[in-house]
C-alpha positions in Angstrom: 105.8 117.7 102.7 109.3 116.1 103.3 111.1 118.8 101.4 109.2 121.5 103.4 110.0 119.9 106.7 113.7 119.4 105.6 114.1 123.1 104.7 112.3 124.3 107.9 114.5 122.1 110.1 117.6 123.2 108.2 116.7 126.8 108.8 116.6 126.0 112.5 112.8 126.0 112.9 111.0 123.4 115.0 108.2 121.3 113.5 105.7 119.6 115.8 102.4 117.8 115.7 99.7 118.5 118.2 97.6 115.9 120.0 94.8 116.7 117.5 97.2 115.8 114.6 97.8 119.4 113.5 101.3 120.3 112.1 102.9 123.4 113.2 106.2 125.2 112.4 107.6 127.1 115.2 109.4 130.1 113.7 111.2 132.4 116.2 108.7 131.4 118.9 105.6 131.8 116.7 103.5 128.7 115.8 102.2 128.5 112.4 99.8 125.7 111.4 99.9 124.2 107.9 98.8 121.2 106.0 98.9 119.5 102.5 95.5 118.1 101.3 94.0 116.8 98.1 90.6 118.2 97.6 87.9 115.9 96.3 85.5 116.7 93.4 82.1 115.4 92.4 81.8 112.7 89.7 78.4 112.2 88.3 77.7 108.6 87.5 74.1 108.9 86.4 72.5 112.2 85.4 69.0 113.1 86.5 66.2 112.1 84.2 64.6 115.5 84.7 66.7 118.3 83.2 65.7 120.8 86.0 64.2 118.9 88.8 61.9 120.8 91.2 61.1 117.9 93.4 63.4 115.7 95.4 61.7 112.6 94.0 62.6 113.8 90.5 66.3 114.3 91.5 67.6 110.8 90.8 71.2 111.8 89.9 73.8 109.5 91.1 77.3 110.9 92.1 80.4 110.2 94.0 83.4 112.0 95.5 86.8 111.2 94.1 90.2 112.6 94.8 90.9 115.6 92.5 94.4 114.6 91.7 95.8 118.1 92.7 97.5 119.0 96.0 96.9 122.1 98.0 99.2 123.6 100.6 97.4 125.7 103.2 98.5 127.9 106.0 95.9 128.1 108.8 96.6 131.6 110.4 94.4 134.6 111.0 95.9 137.7 109.6 94.1 140.8 108.4 94.7 144.3 107.0 98.3 145.2 106.4 99.3 141.9 107.9 97.5 139.7 105.4 99.6 137.2 103.6 99.2 134.6 101.0 98.2 131.2 102.7 97.3 128.9 99.8 99.3 127.2 97.1 97.9 124.5 94.7 98.9 122.5 91.7 98.3 124.1 88.4 98.7 123.2 84.7 101.9 125.2 84.5 103.5 124.6 87.9 103.3 121.8 90.5 103.3 122.2 94.2 106.7 120.5 94.5 108.2 123.3 92.4 106.9 125.9 94.9 108.5 124.6 98.1 110.8 127.5 98.5 108.0 130.0 98.0 105.8 128.0 100.5 108.6 128.1 103.1 109.0 131.8 102.6 105.3 132.1 103.0 105.4 130.4 106.3 108.2 132.7 107.5 106.3 135.8 106.3 103.2 134.6 108.0 105.1 134.0 111.3 106.4 137.5 111.1 103.0 139.0 110.3 101.5 137.0 113.3 104.2 138.3 115.6 103.8 141.9 114.5 100.1 141.7 114.6 100.2 140.3 118.2 102.6 143.1 119.2 100.3 145.7 117.7 97.3 144.0 119.5 99.1 144.2 122.7 100.1 147.8 122.2 96.5 148.6 121.5 95.4 146.8 124.5 98.0 148.5 126.6 96.8 151.9 125.3 93.2 150.9 125.9 94.0 150.0 129.5 95.9 153.3 129.9 93.0 155.3 128.7 90.7 153.3 130.9 92.9 154.1 133.9 93.0 157.7 133.0 89.3 157.8 132.6 88.8 156.1 136.0 91.2 158.6 137.6 89.4 161.4 135.9 86.1 160.2 137.2 87.6 160.1 140.7 89.1 163.6 140.4 85.7 164.9 139.2 83.9 163.1 142.0 86.3 164.5 144.6 86.0 168.1 143.1 82.2 167.9 143.2 82.4 166.7 146.9 84.6 169.5 147.8 82.4 172.0 146.0 79.3 170.7 147.6 81.0 170.9 151.1 82.1 174.5 150.3 78.6 175.5 149.3 77.2 173.8 152.3 79.7 175.6 154.6 78.9 178.9 153.0 75.2 178.4 153.3 75.6 177.1 156.9 77.7 180.2 157.8 75.3 182.5 156.2 72.2 180.9 157.8 74.0 180.9 161.2 74.6 184.6 160.8 71.0 185.2 160.0 69.8 183.2 163.0 72.1 185.1 165.3 70.9 188.5 164.0 67.4 187.3 164.3 68.1 186.2 168.0 69.7 189.6 168.8 66.5 191.3 167.4 64.4 188.8 169.3 66.2 189.7 172.5 65.5 193.4 171.9 61.8 192.6 171.8 61.6 190.4 174.9 61.4 193.2 177.5 58.3 194.4 175.7 56.5 191.2 176.3 54.7 190.0 179.4 56.8 188.5 182.3 55.2 185.0 181.9 56.4 184.8 178.4 59.9 186.0 178.8 61.2 182.8 180.5 60.1 180.6 177.6 61.5 183.1 175.1 64.9 182.9 176.8 64.9 179.1 176.5 63.9 179.4 172.8 66.7 181.8 172.3 69.3 179.4 173.8 67.8 176.6 171.6 68.0 178.8 168.5 71.6 179.8 169.2 72.5 176.0 169.4 71.0 175.5 166.0 73.0 178.4 164.6 76.2 176.9 166.2 75.3 173.5 164.5 75.1 175.2 161.1 78.2 177.4 161.5 81.2 175.7 159.9 83.6 177.6 162.2 82.2 176.1 165.3 84.3 173.0 166.0 82.2 171.3 168.8 78.6 171.1 167.6 75.9 171.1 170.2 74.0 167.9 170.7 70.7 167.5 169.0 68.1 164.7 168.9 68.4 165.0 165.1 71.7 163.4 165.4 69.9 160.1 166.2 67.8 160.0 163.0 69.9 157.2 161.6 68.9 155.0 164.6 65.2 155.4 163.6 65.9 154.7 160.0 67.9 151.5 160.6 65.7 150.0 163.3 62.8 147.8 162.4 59.8 147.5 164.7 57.5 144.5 164.8 54.0 144.8 163.6 51.4 144.9 166.4 
């Protein structure tokens, strides 16, 4: 560990220990956690009397955990895919860990580079996802506005068409009034005036719409009356 720390600091990289006791190498702004440990292994002191015990009462093997005598250097960093790097070195029969210090330091550097590129790619993907989300949101707004304009156009065309039909009907109605009894003609003229107001309310080209009690429907809908 001393050799590794010495090489890292000589290369200008910072080494720090967190409050939790984890060791990090800060390589070009990227923190890489690493550690050296000695795995333990199981040592059987007394074997079970039953060769293949099936009950826990038959399983009377006595064992303990002892240091394995081999060191393992581990890099704790999450990389995947094309950014995957070697993160573990251990003592072997042929080569000891202290003879792999240079390779280990190079592994730390490669991992830092992979983490940085991986993070950059993740940021690009997130930026692209947000861009597509904004485009989709804008598209939804554009579609909603276009549908509203189309609905207004259809409503205007229908209103204009309906107003024309009503006016033609009123004209025909007026032709028939003289044929009716005098007592019905006054009421008919009032009805014609009312019908013409309805046509003007439907006509999109009439700027000032005549008043109608129907304009107050919202007051009835929003008003609550006490039960009697």
